[in-house]
N, C-alpha and C positions, 0 to 999 in steps of 0.2 A: 787869539779868537776872538775877541774883541773887533781888531780890524776887519777879521773876514765876516762877521755876524753885519759891521757896517756895509762892507760892499755888498752883501748880499741883500741887505736892505733897501741901499740907494738902487740896486737893479733891478730889484722886485718893483719897484715904486716908479721906477723911469719906464720900464717896459709895461707897463698897466696902463701909465699916461698916454704914451703911446699905442698902445692897444685901442683905449678908448677914442681918441682923436682918429685913426687909422680904420677903426672898424665902422666908422659913418661913411667912408668912401664908398664902399663896396653895396651899402643901402640905395645912395643916391645916384652911383653911376650906373650906366647901360649895363644891362647883364651878359656877361660874357665877352665883355671888352677886355681890353690888354689894361686898361687903367682898373676895373673890378677885379682881373683873376689877381694882380701885382698886389693890390693894395690887401686882397684876401689873404693871399701868402702870407705879407708881414704879419698880418693880424695873429695867422696861426702860428707863426712863429714866436712872437712876442708872448702868447697863450703858452707855449711849451716852456719859455724860460721864465715866466708868473710862476708856473707849476711847480717847474724843479727846485727854485729857488724857496717856495714857501714852504716845499717839504723841508730844505734843510734849515730855514731859519724856524721851524716847529722842532724839530730835533736837537737842533744846538743851542735853543734856549732856555729859559727857565716854562715849566708846563702851566698854561692861562688859557681858561675853555674857549674866550675870543678868538684866540691864536690857532687851536684846534678846528673850529669851526670853519676859519676863514682859510685855513688849510685846504678841508674838505670842500668848500666852493671854489679855488681856485683849482682842483682836481674835477670837479664836475662840470665848469667851464671849459678847463682842456680837454675834456673830453667830448666834449658839444662840437667844439672850435674841429677837433681832429677828424669827430665823425663827419659833421659836416663837409668838410673840406676832400675827407675819401671818399665820401657820396659821389663825388665828380669822376673820382676814377673805375666807379664800380659801374658806369654806362653799359659794358658790353661783357666783362670779367666775373662780375660780383664780387662777393667780400671774400677777401684774401684771409690766410692764417693769422697776420696780425689785426687784422679787423676783428674776427672773432677773440682772438685773446684779449685783445683791448676791451671789449662787450663784457668778457665774463669777469675780469678783474674789476672794472667798474661796477659788476651788480655787487659783488663780496664789498665791496666800499659802501655801495646803496646798502646791504644789508646788515653791515656795521655802523652804519650812522644810523639808520633806523633802532636796532638792537640797544645803541647808547642813550639815544634818544627815550625809548619805552624806561629805559633805567634810570635814568635822571627823572622823567614822570613819576616813577613809583617814588623815589628817593626825595626829590623834593615837590612834587605836584605840579601841576600846568603851568608854569612859569618860563621865563624868555628862552633861553639854551633849550629845556625839553622838546619846546614846540617847534624852535626851528629847525636842530637836527632831525626829527620826526620828519617836519613839511619837507623838506630839502633831500629826506634819505628818501621818504617816498618819492619824488620828484625824479631823483636821480634814477630809483627803480624803476619808474613808468620808463622813461627813455631805453633803459639799457635790456629791459623785456621786451620793448619794441623791434629792438635790433635781432635779439632773437629770434623773436616770430619773422620778423622778414629775413632772414637766413634759411630760417626750415620750409619756408613756401614761397611760391609764387608773389611777385605784390603789382600793386598797381602801375598802368602807365606812366612813365615820369617819376617812378616813385623817388629815384636818385636827386632828381631836379627840387622834390617838394622838402627831401630832407635835408638836403642842402641849404633851403631858406629857414626850415625850423631850428637846424641846429646852430648854423652862426648866427642868427636871430637869440636864439637862447642864452648862447655862450657869450654873446656881448651883455644881456641882461643881469647874467651873473654877476658878470666884472662889472657891470654899472652899481648893479646894487651892492657887491663888498668894496666899492669907491664912497658910495653913499654913505652907508652907515658906518665906514671906518672914522669918517669926517661930522656924523651927527653929534658927538658929543659938544662936537663948536657951535652948534645948532640949538639944539632944545636944551632948557635946563637941567641941572643934575638930580632936580628931584621930580623931575617927571615920570606918570608910570610906567610899569614893563611894557604894556601894549600901543606907546608911542612907537617907541625903538623895534616894535615887532611890526608894528605896519610897514615902517622904513624897509624890512627886510621882504614882507610877502607884498606891499604893493605895485614895485616893479616887475614882477613875474607875474602879477595878473595883469595889467595894465600890458606889460611886452606881449603876453602871451595872446591877448586878444587882438593887439595890432596884427601880428605873426599869424592868426588864423585868417583874417581878413584878407591878407594877403595871399594867402595858401587860395582862400576860395576866389579870388581874381583872376590866378592865375589858372585853376580850373576850370573855370568860364570860359577865359581867353581859351582855353586847349582844344574845350569839347568845341566851341562854334568854330575853331580851327580844323574841327571832325569834321562837322556838319558840311561843312563850304566844300569839303574836299567830295564827302562821298555824294554832293549834289551834283 
């Protein structure tokens, strides 16, 4: 059992590091290029391995709150990367049964995270883990709810393109956050207040979200200008 856990841990850490490095390539390479597509696909495969290994590590090792939460983040990051990648496959066919099933499963996971966060809030008050479980549970719920809404009614032009950007970017932020906070103990003092660690969890999501929003606005303006030029 110990050998299996060590192997899983090495696999989890190694693929996570590869994902962090490879994930930078699509951000700075030409959209739609061979390099962009290949690097993005490698990133998705890495996130699948990270999520699966996290689930096994959580099940095989003694219960720890941080381990449970990091497993939730791994699943969240996997969902974002998978839906971001699948968005490029839905240009014409729309969402497939696999996409719908994945979305509803993630919706249930988000509700479980929120419920557990609320339970911890009632039990322990507004401390580190209750806030984080609630925050990321709500964040996961927002993404899953948007997917369900987009399946139920027509969406804006180039919806798949913007979903691809936001989901892949969001997945990278979640992966970066997990790597950051895992090593936070080596940076901040042990007697630091809880809010210092909480900022380390939330700040990447806020800053990364602003950058993603800026990127989406840029491409929307670019596409609108192209439409105006064609119409003229």
